[in-house]
N, C-alpha and C positions, 0 to 999 in steps of 0.2 A: 548470427553474430561474429564481429571479428574477436579472435583471442586475445587481442588489447583492452578490448570494452568490457571482455569477461572476467578478465584477471583483475578490470580497476574496479569491477562490481565487487568481487570480491573480497578485495582488501581493504576497498574504502568504506565498501555498508556490509554488518553481520547480518545484519536485521532485514535486507535483501537477497533473498535466494533465490537464482535463476533457476527453475524446473526444466525446463526446455524452451529448445529455440529452435528455428530454423528460419528456412527464406519467407516464409508467410506468417507465423508467429512466434509470439515472447511469452512464457509463463514462468510468473516468477510468485514465490510465497514471500509477503511483508509481515511481519514480523513488530505489533507494539503492543503498548498500554494504553487503557483507556480509563477515563478520571470521569465517571457517568457525574451529573448532581452538581453540575458547576455554574456559576453567574454565567463565565465567559466560555465558549468556543474558541480553542486554539490548538492549533501543532507546534508542540515543544520538542526538539531535537537536543537530548540531553544527554552524557555521556553513553554515545553510542546506542541510544534507546529514542524512540519515538514515541511520543506520548499526545493524546488525544482527549481532550478536557470537552467534555459534551453538557449540555443543561439534561438529556433526560436520562429519567432515572432508570435504573435499571430494574424495571419491571415488566415480566409477559416479554422481555427481549427487547423491547424500543430504545434503549440504547445502543443494542446490534444493527437493530433495521436503521436508525440515525448515524452510525459510524460509517456501512455497508453505503447510504447514499450519499454523503458527505463525499467521502472516497471515488464512486463514479463520478460525481460532480468534479473535482480536483483533478483526478486523473483523466477525464473524460472517453473513458468506456464502462460499459453495461455488463464486462465480464468479471464479475468480479465474485468471491465466494468465501463467506466465514468459514474457515475445512478447522478451527481448533480454536475452545475460547468461549463456548458460547456463554459458558456461566461464571467466568473467570473476567478477571481485568488482562489478563494476559492474551490478546489475540493475536492467531494467524490468518493470513485474508490473503486467495489463491486469486490473483491477478493474469489477464490474457488478454493481450493485444494483440489485434490482426491488422498485418501489415494491410497499406494499397498506395496506391502510386505517389501519394501525398507523403503519406505519414510511412517512417519506414523507425528499425531497432533503435536508432542514435532519440530521433524525435522523441520515441515514449520514456525513453531511459533520462533525458534532460527534464522531462514531464513529471518524472517520480523525482527525481531531484530537488527540482523547484516546486512541485507542489508538496512533498512532504517534508522539505527543510532536513533534507541529509546534506 
């Protein structure tokens, strides 16, 4: 990742933390708040906080499973792990993007910004 892009990410998005990056992959932690049991599902970016509203209830991990599924779909990657907050509304997800000939770091950064409405 270029230094300019990395500095931009650090300055602009306090809830997105680059864990590691090299020429083959980008690993990020995404901090967000989840509101389970809502009538509508949506992503809200308010006051530098990403909020996911989900229909699932927080029973037996159903809301966590739904959250990971939704983010996998939005970010088009299956490399997502809930690393913090399994029983809390505040969550941290670790997302890994593996680059290929078509998709590079810029592609995935744009996907995160657009998909999570940053």
